[in-house]
LUMPARO-281501 format. One line per 10 residues: number of its first residue (from 1); their letters; for each residue z, x, y of C-alpha. Coordinates in nm, 4 decimals. Each point is the difference from the previous one (the first is absolute). Layout:
residues N
NUM) A) Z:X:Y | ...
This chain:
residues 573
1) XXXXXXXXXX) 6.4640:11.3314:9.8338 | -0.0027:0.1891:0.2631 | 0.3340:0.1963:0.0266 | 0.1738:-0.0828:0.3070 | -0.2253:-0.2886:0.1033 | 0.1683:-0.3293:0.0326 | 0.0057:-0.1642:-0.3084 | 0.1412:0.3024:-0.1468 | 0.2830:-0.0447:0.2533 | 0.0552:-0.3773:-0.1040
11) XXXXXXXXXX) 0.0031:0.1386:-0.3366 | 0.2767:0.2442:0.0036 | 0.1759:-0.2058:0.2135 | -0.0035:-0.2929:-0.2090 | 0.1017:0.2485:-0.2808 | 0.2911:0.1093:0.1957 | 0.0894:-0.3676:0.1075 | -0.0020:-0.1201:-0.4194 | 0.1526:0.2754:-0.1187 | 0.3022:0.0382:0.1988
21) XXXXXXXXXX) -0.0094:-0.2754:0.2304 | 0.2015:0.1582:0.2850 | -0.3239:0.0867:0.2103 | -0.2595:-0.1703:0.2344 | -0.2279:0.1924:0.1301 | -0.2781:-0.1260:0.2994 | -0.2952:0.2008:-0.1144 | -0.1044:-0.0731:0.4250 | 0.3006:0.2902:0.0854 | -0.1872:0.3088:-0.2027
31) XXXXXXXXXX) -0.2994:0.1374:0.2087 | -0.2356:0.1970:-0.1760 | 0.1422:-0.0319:-0.3443 | -0.2614:0.1495:-0.1393 | -0.0178:0.3220:0.1759 | 0.3808:0.0564:-0.1010 | 0.1444:0.2326:-0.2208 | 0.3786:-0.0292:0.0687 | 0.0894:-0.3282:0.1232 | 0.3783:-0.0964:0.0979
41) XXXXXXXXXX) 0.0370:-0.3647:0.1129 | 0.3499:-0.1320:0.0378 | 0.0485:-0.3407:0.0163 | 0.3805:-0.1765:-0.0365 | 0.1279:0.3307:-0.1058 | -0.2612:0.0829:-0.2666 | -0.2858:0.2188:-0.0459 | -0.2938:0.0903:-0.2014 | -0.2000:0.3191:-0.0254 | -0.3248:0.0969:-0.1715
51) XXXXXXXXXX) 0.0834:0.2773:-0.1847 | -0.2801:0.0873:-0.2407 | -0.3162:-0.1101:-0.1194 | -0.1947:0.0915:-0.3314 | -0.3516:-0.0317:-0.0038 | -0.1002:-0.3737:0.1441 | 0.2139:-0.1374:-0.3375 | 0.3329:-0.0427:0.1480 | 0.2019:0.0568:0.2829 | 0.3939:0.1167:-0.0345
61) XXXXXXXXXX) 0.2051:-0.1909:0.2740 | 0.3800:0.1190:0.0746 | 0.1983:-0.3045:0.0949 | 0.3526:0.0777:0.1622 | 0.2796:-0.1831:0.1622 | 0.3800:-0.1117:-0.0339 | 0.0986:-0.1994:-0.3197 | 0.3098:-0.2416:-0.0105 | 0.2031:0.3045:-0.0232 | -0.1512:0.2367:0.2974
71) XXXXXXXXXX) -0.1083:0.2595:-0.2192 | -0.3332:0.0787:0.0289 | -0.2518:-0.0040:-0.2869 | -0.3081:0.0327:-0.0689 | -0.2963:-0.2355:-0.1877 | -0.3233:0.1033:-0.0925 | -0.2997:-0.2075:-0.0034 | -0.3604:0.0655:-0.0896 | -0.2613:-0.2534:0.0987 | -0.3518:-0.0182:-0.1297
81) XXXXXXXXXX) -0.3201:0.0690:0.1751 | -0.2047:-0.0350:-0.2871 | -0.0973:-0.2824:-0.2884 | 0.1535:0.2355:-0.2617 | 0.2737:0.1499:0.1643 | 0.1557:0.1029:-0.3665 | -0.3306:0.1822:-0.1409 | 0.1078:0.3359:-0.1899 | -0.1154:0.2679:0.3133 | 0.1761:0.2998:0.0970
91) XXXXXXXXXX) 0.0915:-0.1835:0.3323 | 0.1816:-0.3019:-0.2125 | 0.1996:0.2715:-0.1895 | 0.1217:0.1712:0.3082 | 0.1070:-0.3267:0.1394 | 0.1689:-0.0896:-0.3192 | 0.3025:0.2589:0.1332 | 0.1103:-0.3324:0.2039 | -0.0241:-0.2207:-0.2706 | 0.3209:-0.1569:-0.1627
101) XXXXXXXXXX) 0.1297:-0.2363:-0.2440 | 0.0058:-0.4104:0.0263 | 0.2370:-0.2401:-0.1756 | -0.1206:-0.3297:-0.0428 | 0.2864:-0.2765:0.0279 | 0.3385:0.0380:0.1464 | 0.2138:-0.1634:-0.2579 | 0.2104:0.1661:-0.2010 | -0.2699:0.1861:-0.2118 | -0.2041:0.0994:0.2712
111) XXXXXXXXXX) 0.3098:0.1320:0.1916 | 0.1208:0.2174:-0.3105 | -0.3232:0.1324:0.0283 | 0.0747:0.0953:0.3372 | 0.2878:0.1508:-0.0636 | -0.1026:0.2133:-0.3230 | -0.3347:0.1050:0.1524 | 0.2082:0.1561:0.2802 | 0.2600:0.1458:-0.2191 | -0.2953:0.1388:-0.2143
121) XXXXXXXXXX) -0.2653:0.1191:0.2467 | 0.1234:-0.0453:0.3835 | -0.3496:-0.0391:0.1261 | -0.1024:-0.3070:0.2684 | 0.1001:-0.3028:-0.1655 | -0.0819:-0.3659:0.1495 | 0.0617:-0.3425:-0.2036 | -0.1930:-0.2729:0.1127 | 0.1603:-0.3174:-0.0638 | -0.1701:-0.3482:0.0675
131) XXXXXXXXXX) 0.2756:-0.2506:0.0744 | 0.2398:0.0524:0.2927 | 0.2583:0.1579:-0.2105 | 0.1460:0.2112:-0.2651 | 0.1302:-0.0749:-0.3323 | -0.2162:-0.2536:-0.1384 | 0.1371:-0.2255:-0.2072 | 0.3362:0.1111:0.0438 | 0.1582:-0.1922:0.2927 | 0.3504:-0.0662:0.0933
141) XXXXXXXXXX) 0.1462:-0.2263:0.2268 | 0.3648:0.1045:0.1069 | 0.2056:-0.2940:0.1547 | 0.2859:0.1949:0.1370 | 0.1225:-0.2933:0.1915 | 0.0572:-0.1730:-0.2861 | 0.0586:0.2593:-0.2771 | -0.2762:-0.0378:-0.2317 | -0.3627:0.1260:-0.0938 | -0.2914:-0.1396:-0.0964
151) XXXXXXXXXX) -0.2565:0.2642:-0.2381 | -0.3406:-0.2046:-0.0477 | -0.0446:0.3269:-0.2077 | 0.1716:0.2185:-0.2412 | 0.3845:0.0554:0.0981 | 0.1105:0.2117:-0.2716 | -0.1259:0.3503:-0.1430 | 0.1229:0.1166:-0.3546 | 0.0898:0.3923:-0.0271 | -0.1428:-0.0094:-0.3668
161) XXXXXXXXXX) -0.1797:0.3488:-0.1294 | -0.2354:0.2151:0.1823 | -0.1675:-0.2610:0.2689 | 0.3827:-0.1370:0.0876 | 0.1011:0.3681:0.0707 | -0.3170:0.0896:0.1855 | 0.0826:-0.3230:0.2128 | 0.3468:0.1070:0.0189 | -0.1329:0.3267:0.1281 | -0.1596:-0.1170:0.2946
171) XXXXXXXXXX) 0.2681:-0.2560:0.1171 | 0.1734:0.2983:-0.0375 | -0.2071:0.2201:0.2515 | -0.0118:-0.3249:0.1784 | 0.3608:-0.0004:0.0662 | 0.0305:-0.4016:-0.0633 | 0.3161:-0.1875:-0.0718 | -0.0535:-0.1712:-0.3831 | 0.2073:-0.2589:-0.1288 | 0.0761:0.0779:-0.3258
181) XXXXXXXXXX) -0.0101:-0.3078:-0.3035 | 0.2535:0.1317:-0.2714 | -0.0893:-0.0858:-0.3584 | 0.3343:-0.1502:0.0188 | -0.0947:-0.2675:0.2568 | -0.0358:-0.3402:-0.0521 | -0.3775:0.0271:0.1183 | -0.0301:0.2318:-0.2181 | 0.1542:-0.1553:-0.2842 | -0.1785:-0.3089:0.0527
191) XXXXXXXXXX) -0.3181:-0.1754:-0.0449 | -0.1103:-0.3441:-0.0967 | -0.2325:-0.1580:-0.1159 | -0.1185:-0.4204:0.0966 | -0.1155:-0.1253:-0.3012 | 0.0561:-0.3241:-0.1879 | 0.1220:-0.1808:0.3045 | 0.2761:0.2324:0.0407 | 0.1017:0.3591:0.1086 | 0.0602:0.2125:-0.2882
201) XXXXXXXXXX) 0.1744:0.3338:0.0137 | -0.1956:0.3239:-0.1676 | 0.2197:0.1959:-0.2059 | 0.1728:0.3384:0.2038 | 0.1608:0.1492:-0.3050 | -0.0326:0.0743:-0.3457 | 0.1898:-0.2701:-0.1447 | -0.2738:-0.2416:0.2200 | -0.2451:0.1072:-0.3404 | 0.2285:-0.1718:-0.2556
211) XXXXXXXXXX) 0.0632:-0.3321:0.1581 | -0.2556:-0.3252:0.0507 | -0.0679:-0.0191:0.4117 | -0.2112:-0.2560:0.1687 | -0.3151:-0.0100:0.0143 | -0.0142:0.2083:-0.3540 | 0.0119:-0.2206:-0.3202 | 0.1755:0.3259:-0.1857 | 0.1918:0.2984:0.0038 | -0.2208:0.2693:0.2121
221) XXXXXXXXXX) 0.0692:0.2988:-0.2619 | -0.2188:-0.1946:-0.2401 | -0.3002:0.0950:0.2569 | 0.0870:0.3693:-0.0720 | -0.0095:-0.0404:-0.3960 | -0.3113:-0.1894:0.0564 | -0.1341:0.3575:0.2128 | 0.1666:0.1819:-0.2394 | -0.1629:-0.1439:-0.3503 | -0.3492:-0.0597:0.1720
231) XXXXXXXXXX) -0.2718:0.2211:-0.0450 | -0.1790:0.1389:0.2869 | -0.3497:-0.0934:0.0759 | -0.2456:0.2295:0.1638 | -0.0967:-0.1902:0.3458 | -0.3631:-0.0632:0.1121 | -0.1226:0.2555:0.2560 | 0.3353:0.1278:-0.0397 | 0.1876:-0.2739:0.2098 | 0.0965:-0.3544:-0.0340
241) XXXXXXXXXX) 0.2071:-0.2691:0.2702 | 0.3430:0.0056:0.0223 | 0.0441:-0.3401:-0.1645 | -0.1976:0.0751:-0.3288 | 0.1756:0.3666:-0.0320 | 0.3512:-0.1708:0.0694 | -0.0650:-0.3135:-0.2355 | -0.1667:0.2499:-0.3072 | 0.3191:0.2092:0.0343 | 0.3002:-0.2572:0.0930
251) XXXXXXXXXX) -0.0952:-0.3405:-0.0289 | -0.1779:-0.3018:0.1918 | 0.3401:-0.0651:0.1374 | 0.0540:0.3399:0.1486 | -0.3689:-0.0010:0.1623 | 0.0589:-0.2960:0.1530 | 0.3650:-0.0104:0.1206 | 0.0376:0.3878:0.0605 | -0.3143:0.1879:0.0874 | -0.2138:-0.2871:0.1425
261) XXXXXXXXXX) 0.2508:-0.0272:0.3051 | 0.0995:0.3256:0.0070 | -0.3885:0.0741:0.0868 | 0.0266:-0.3206:0.2386 | 0.2484:0.2371:0.2046 | -0.1709:0.3114:-0.0117 | -0.3700:-0.0610:0.1128 | 0.0028:-0.3710:0.0245 | -0.2495:0.0230:-0.3197 | -0.0603:-0.1966:-0.3137
271) XXXXXXXXXX) 0.1237:0.1754:-0.3205 | -0.2902:-0.1256:-0.1702 | -0.2201:0.2373:0.2174 | 0.2169:0.2968:0.1381 | -0.0564:0.3325:-0.2594 | 0.2768:0.0854:-0.1825 | -0.1445:0.3789:0.0052 | -0.0049:0.0127:0.3548 | 0.3185:-0.1714:0.1126 | 0.2458:0.0857:-0.3729
281) XXXXXXXXXX) -0.2198:0.3242:-0.0838 | 0.3223:0.1607:-0.1401 | 0.0639:-0.2949:-0.2866 | -0.3706:-0.0605:-0.0478 | 0.0146:0.4021:-0.0760 | 0.2482:-0.0207:-0.2267 | -0.1072:-0.2997:-0.1935 | -0.3192:0.1648:-0.0526 | 0.1206:0.3338:-0.0804 | 0.3453:-0.1082:-0.2268
291) XXXXXXXXXX) -0.0714:-0.3621:-0.1174 | 0.2311:-0.1761:0.2323 | 0.1596:0.0052:0.3651 | 0.3680:0.0344:-0.1560 | -0.0718:0.2311:-0.2616 | -0.2046:0.2474:0.2558 | 0.2969:-0.0335:0.2483 | 0.2429:0.1149:-0.2445 | -0.2564:0.2511:-0.1425 | -0.1054:0.1583:0.3744
301) XXXXXXXXXX) 0.3648:0.0015:0.1007 | 0.0473:0.2109:-0.2953 | -0.2496:0.2307:0.0910 | 0.0868:0.0135:0.3621 | 0.3336:0.1268:-0.1007 | -0.0941:0.2497:-0.1929 | -0.2004:0.1218:0.2935 | 0.2498:-0.0596:0.2658 | -0.0155:0.3464:0.1416 | -0.3542:-0.0498:0.0945
311) XXXXXXXXXX) -0.0780:-0.0821:0.3656 | -0.3168:-0.1035:0.1575 | -0.1151:-0.2318:0.2883 | 0.0734:-0.0491:0.3398 | 0.3392:0.1061:0.0471 | -0.0101:0.3001:-0.3076 | 0.2141:0.2178:0.2308 | 0.2603:-0.2439:0.0963 | 0.0209:-0.3759:0.1193 | 0.0583:-0.1174:0.3259
321) XXXXXXXXXX) 0.3386:-0.0617:0.1124 | -0.0456:-0.3652:0.0951 | -0.1288:-0.0250:-0.3430 | 0.2593:0.1832:-0.1926 | 0.2331:-0.2292:0.1566 | -0.1563:-0.2965:-0.0974 | 0.0425:0.1335:-0.3672 | 0.3259:0.0954:0.0131 | 0.1453:-0.3752:0.2230 | -0.2181:-0.1866:-0.2768
331) XXXXXXXXXX) -0.2209:-0.1676:0.2693 | -0.2267:-0.2843:-0.1212 | -0.1899:-0.0609:0.3241 | 0.0322:0.0759:0.3713 | -0.1200:-0.1677:0.2731 | 0.0201:0.1721:0.3784 | 0.2699:-0.0956:0.3008 | -0.2375:-0.2160:0.2059 | -0.2469:-0.1301:-0.1833 | -0.2675:0.2108:-0.2410
341) XXXXXXXXXX) -0.2419:0.0012:0.3071 | 0.1946:0.2681:0.1007 | -0.1747:0.2180:-0.2069 | -0.3633:-0.0254:0.1109 | 0.1258:0.0164:0.3485 | 0.2091:0.3149:-0.0198 | -0.2868:0.1373:-0.2090 | -0.2026:-0.0850:0.2941 | 0.2117:0.1503:0.2453 | 0.0370:0.3127:-0.2252
351) XXXXXXXXXX) -0.3515:0.0890:-0.0252 | -0.0566:-0.0399:0.4109 | 0.2820:0.1940:0.1287 | -0.2334:0.2559:-0.2767 | -0.2846:-0.0718:0.1551 | -0.1636:-0.2443:-0.2311 | -0.2176:-0.2268:0.2067 | 0.0328:-0.3476:-0.1394 | -0.2179:-0.2575:0.1419 | 0.0495:-0.3583:-0.0335
361) XXXXXXXXXX) -0.2522:-0.2811:0.0791 | -0.2534:0.2660:-0.1171 | -0.2187:-0.1799:-0.3624 | -0.2409:0.2630:-0.1365 | -0.3199:-0.2015:-0.0481 | -0.2303:0.2313:-0.2102 | 0.0137:0.3797:-0.1364 | -0.2877:0.2004:-0.0229 | 0.0287:0.3288:-0.2532 | -0.1418:0.3065:-0.0318
371) XXXXXXXXXX) 0.0446:0.3610:-0.0782 | 0.1117:0.0402:0.3266 | 0.2932:-0.2592:-0.0059 | 0.0405:-0.3270:0.0999 | -0.1187:-0.2410:0.3083 | 0.2179:-0.2688:0.0553 | -0.1189:-0.2822:0.2278 | 0.3331:-0.1264:0.2010 | -0.0854:-0.2545:0.2774 | -0.3539:0.1052:-0.0334
381) XXXXXXXXXX) 0.0932:0.3691:0.0935 | -0.0988:0.2036:-0.2646 | 0.2919:0.2453:-0.1110 | -0.0700:0.3427:-0.2012 | 0.2612:0.1092:-0.2092 | 0.0219:0.2394:-0.3214 | 0.1748:-0.2209:-0.2026 | 0.1252:-0.3636:-0.0865 | 0.3194:-0.1393:-0.1583 | -0.0236:-0.4138:-0.0377
391) XXXXXXXXXX) 0.2824:-0.1406:-0.0626 | -0.2097:-0.3228:0.0846 | 0.0058:-0.2913:-0.2903 | -0.2923:0.0401:-0.2142 | -0.1614:-0.3380:0.1022 | 0.0248:0.1620:0.4153 | -0.1415:0.3559:-0.0671 | -0.3029:-0.1323:-0.2577 | -0.2197:-0.0916:0.3143 | 0.0746:0.3079:0.1886
401) XXXXXXXXXX) -0.1807:0.1704:-0.2937 | -0.2771:-0.2342:-0.0796 | -0.2767:0.1231:0.1616 | -0.0141:0.3668:-0.1654 | 0.1868:-0.0992:-0.3270 | -0.0596:-0.3649:-0.1028 | 0.1413:0.0758:-0.3567 | 0.3733:0.1158:0.1466 | -0.0206:-0.3062:0.2306 | -0.0391:-0.2143:-0.2915
411) XXXXXXXXXX) 0.2468:0.1937:-0.2241 | 0.2661:-0.0696:0.2862 | -0.0822:-0.3810:-0.0148 | 0.0829:0.0270:-0.3615 | 0.3406:-0.0180:0.1262 | 0.1332:-0.3597:0.0226 | 0.2882:-0.0976:0.2735 | 0.2468:-0.2971:0.0553 | 0.1150:-0.1612:0.2681 | 0.3390:-0.1047:0.0408
421) XXXXXXXXXX) 0.2510:-0.2104:0.2085 | 0.3375:0.1210:0.1101 | 0.2713:-0.2323:0.1206 | 0.2749:0.1665:0.1541 | 0.3125:-0.2543:0.0637 | 0.3654:0.0542:0.1816 | 0.2429:-0.2815:-0.1019 | 0.3222:0.0195:0.1879 | 0.3191:0.0673:-0.2303 | 0.0696:0.1469:-0.3639
431) XXXXXXXXXX) -0.2057:-0.2817:-0.2176 | -0.1311:0.2000:-0.3525 | 0.2033:-0.1204:-0.3026 | -0.1054:0.2919:-0.1779 | -0.0682:0.3369:0.1450 | -0.2574:0.2444:-0.1134 | -0.3291:0.1893:0.1317 | -0.2140:-0.3311:-0.0437 | -0.1840:-0.2418:-0.2477 | -0.3605:0.0485:-0.1082
441) XXXXXXXXXX) -0.1729:-0.3102:-0.1396 | -0.2044:-0.0095:-0.3269 | -0.3747:-0.0939:0.0531 | 0.0137:-0.1991:-0.3284 | 0.2604:-0.2166:0.2244 | -0.3205:-0.1087:0.2398 | 0.1762:0.0353:0.3005 | -0.1823:0.1430:0.3419 | 0.3372:0.2680:0.0552 | -0.0112:0.3232:-0.1649
451) XXXXXXXXXX) 0.3519:0.0861:0.0972 | 0.2975:-0.0341:0.2444 | 0.1675:0.3649:0.1044 | 0.3368:-0.0660:0.1389 | 0.0116:0.2384:0.2905 | 0.3805:-0.0827:0.1199 | 0.0906:0.1317:-0.3731 | -0.1613:0.3210:0.0284 | 0.1268:0.1245:0.3149 | 0.2867:-0.1700:0.2675
461) XXXXXXXXXX) -0.1144:-0.2407:0.1986 | 0.2827:-0.1463:0.1392 | 0.0985:-0.3523:-0.0819 | -0.3939:-0.1259:-0.0526 | -0.2055:-0.0488:-0.3219 | -0.3074:0.1242:0.0470 | -0.2562:-0.0410:-0.2192 | -0.3588:0.1387:-0.0988 | -0.2545:-0.2587:-0.1475 | -0.3272:0.1658:-0.1426
471) XXXXXXXXXX) -0.2505:-0.2708:-0.1014 | -0.4437:0.0341:-0.1109 | -0.1168:0.3313:-0.1301 | -0.1889:-0.1092:-0.2620 | 0.0183:-0.3410:0.0170 | -0.0508:0.0271:0.3757 | -0.2869:-0.2417:-0.0412 | 0.1149:-0.2615:-0.2390 | 0.3121:-0.0744:0.2385 | -0.1150:0.1272:0.3584
481) XXXXXXXXXX) -0.3790:-0.0414:-0.0200 | -0.0274:-0.2831:0.2873 | 0.1916:0.2354:0.2512 | 0.3188:-0.1738:0.0318 | 0.1534:0.0756:0.3406 | 0.3091:0.1850:0.0554 | 0.1972:-0.3258:0.0285 | -0.1222:-0.1402:-0.3621 | 0.1117:0.3641:-0.1583 | 0.3101:0.0092:0.1512
491) XXXXXXXXXX) 0.1032:-0.3728:-0.0802 | -0.1436:0.0929:-0.3549 | 0.1988:0.3062:-0.0566 | 0.3191:-0.1298:0.1486 | -0.0065:-0.2705:-0.2341 | -0.0526:0.2199:-0.3206 | 0.2848:0.2327:0.1071 | 0.2420:-0.3360:0.0942 | -0.0883:-0.1053:-0.3559 | 0.0049:0.3280:-0.2003
501) XXXXXXXXXX) 0.3528:0.1138:0.2088 | 0.1449:-0.3364:0.0677 | -0.0461:0.0556:0.3618 | 0.0823:-0.3159:0.2011 | -0.0642:0.1705:0.3746 | -0.3205:0.0676:0.1497 | -0.0598:0.3623:0.1357 | 0.0597:0.0745:0.3631 | -0.2213:0.2997:0.0320 | -0.3170:0.0721:-0.1743
511) XXXXXXXXXX) -0.3251:0.1565:-0.0156 | -0.3447:-0.0590:-0.2037 | -0.2149:0.2641:-0.0808 | -0.3281:-0.0137:-0.1243 | -0.1147:0.3469:-0.1835 | -0.3850:0.0107:-0.0587 | -0.0756:0.2438:-0.2788 | 0.3192:0.1578:-0.0021 | 0.0596:0.1332:-0.3378 | -0.2667:0.1207:-0.2111
521) XXXXXXXXXX) -0.0601:-0.1376:-0.4047 | 0.0483:0.2559:-0.2580 | -0.1890:-0.1744:-0.2371 | -0.0931:0.1451:-0.3483 | -0.2289:0.2852:0.0501 | 0.1549:0.0936:0.3384 | 0.0515:0.3656:-0.1058 | -0.3166:0.0900:-0.0743 | -0.1281:-0.1985:0.3180 | 0.1924:0.2424:0.1992
531) XXXXXXXXXX) -0.0976:0.3094:-0.1835 | -0.3733:-0.1188:0.0164 | 0.0580:-0.0608:0.3591 | 0.1658:0.3844:0.0543 | -0.2867:0.1659:-0.2147 | -0.2516:-0.1619:0.2131 | 0.1673:0.1669:0.2672 | 0.0199:0.3736:-0.1532 | -0.3596:-0.0494:-0.1622 | -0.1739:-0.0617:0.3823
541) XXXXXXXXXX) 0.2292:0.2338:0.1240 | 0.0898:-0.2310:0.2641 | 0.2849:0.1662:0.2671 | 0.2036:-0.3333:-0.1007 | 0.3163:-0.1005:-0.1172 | 0.1124:-0.3312:-0.0702 | 0.3892:-0.0892:-0.0510 | 0.2202:-0.3187:-0.0224 | 0.0807:-0.3305:-0.2412 | -0.3127:-0.0371:-0.0621
551) XXXXXXXXXX) -0.0236:0.3322:-0.1964 | 0.3299:0.1324:-0.0956 | 0.2506:-0.3512:0.0198 | 0.1564:-0.2376:0.2067 | 0.3495:0.1188:0.0393 | 0.1252:0.2103:0.3417 | 0.0707:0.3370:-0.2020 | -0.3397:-0.0262:-0.1468 | -0.2438:-0.0204:0.3041 | 0.2371:0.2638:0.1455
561) XXXXXXXXXX) -0.0425:0.2345:-0.3358 | -0.3788:-0.1376:0.0173 | -0.0834:0.1962:0.3241 | 0.2007:0.2812:-0.0808 | -0.2023:0.0820:-0.3257 | -0.3562:-0.0887:0.1847 | 0.1206:0.2185:0.2875 | 0.0920:0.2975:-0.2429 | -0.3589:-0.0482:-0.1565 | -0.1460:0.1145:0.3313
571) XXX) -0.1265:0.3520:-0.0615 | 0.1251:0.2323:0.2351 | -0.2897:0.1605:0.2061
């Protein structure tokens, strides 16, 4: 291709338009382009300048203009003029000075990756999000006029351990206002099941272990005794299902009515398929090492007390102030004022104020790796970067790497996902006969509901009863395979809520969300699966990091810490 010819100019125009979405150029307005060494074309307060060329492999442009805060910014763009723009030549090595890091995905993990990349490297950085908004599955509808909030994703965060401290450090940095729920709060104390046709309160104190509480047919302390006197069994392939583990250690009743519904609440999955090694690694390792869960818990606590002066981890030199406050005030969980979506929204604003470019409605369609970096295909534009951090779901990353790395693509596709239906409901007045966080439905009940969250018990929503119903998950096709209409879904959810909670009224306001492939399933062997994916990337020295729910856990704390750890594993150069 001739540098400066009309085809090259149209390519450069397309690159600028597709990447930045703010500059439209008419190539007829530029005369004698091929002979120009220094071009200054101002159109609608924007301009561009050809500042350098390297052989005839790359031309580097600098685009300059005013952003929404009326501050000048410089965005570098390289347009290719050869069929092999990432070949390892002196020209390419020189041009890499202008390359940057890219993050794929603008959900919580992707935004967190941007935050930690900025903190660690301070290099040019762009986040590409395929949808027109940030936040992923975190979505809040704040009805200020009626004093309630609908959350179609998570609404609370647990301030527990290093992951919890890490999130609170971020919340503190972003200056977000939190709404704590202390352990004494009714939403922290009361958790329920709907089983055997009735609402059943789970025990919330040691005394509850000694009585017989429905749906259980014997005192729960007997399950602990079973664990204490049952020998350990080495799991095949160093893993087994959570259901198998619970049944073996504590009995079938615990597996059916305690563990299985809990897994529904965590990942909308079937405990008979979910990996204990991944989701409850601490309990599994205690059993494998010490011969029992209770025995291992007691021994490890004793050993921890012996070495209590030893400090390590991310916060060895001091805990975040907000985390210390949470510990002191005994928070069980917390939300954010205005809804949890304020977290990704504020993160985007924070990053934008520090010149991190968040590109919405920009989907990456292919990744091509070389020793020089990565070439991303974004809206048919070839964008070269040094390193890519992918926070995409595994099934979305898989086709991007398939052409060069079909084995890696297959490993990514081996992580299954489930669909979940979320129905938000608002009823005027206080209608619940028993307050609490909500209820879970054991799969043995063979109902389409996974659970119901009592939003208006968790947070003050005035004279409203606000509920969130979750349905489907692992059983989505069984109950909703014929793809019912939103009204049919709402009617089904309403009828079950009315029966379970003895509510006669119809919801005044409602929302129905179908979340396709929203939660990864950590099936048996998942830990090894993730290790194999990351080992492949390491073995082939791909300039790629993967973070997010598919690899490190489904909770908000998990995906944020996943991003941090992957960014900190990128070598300094």
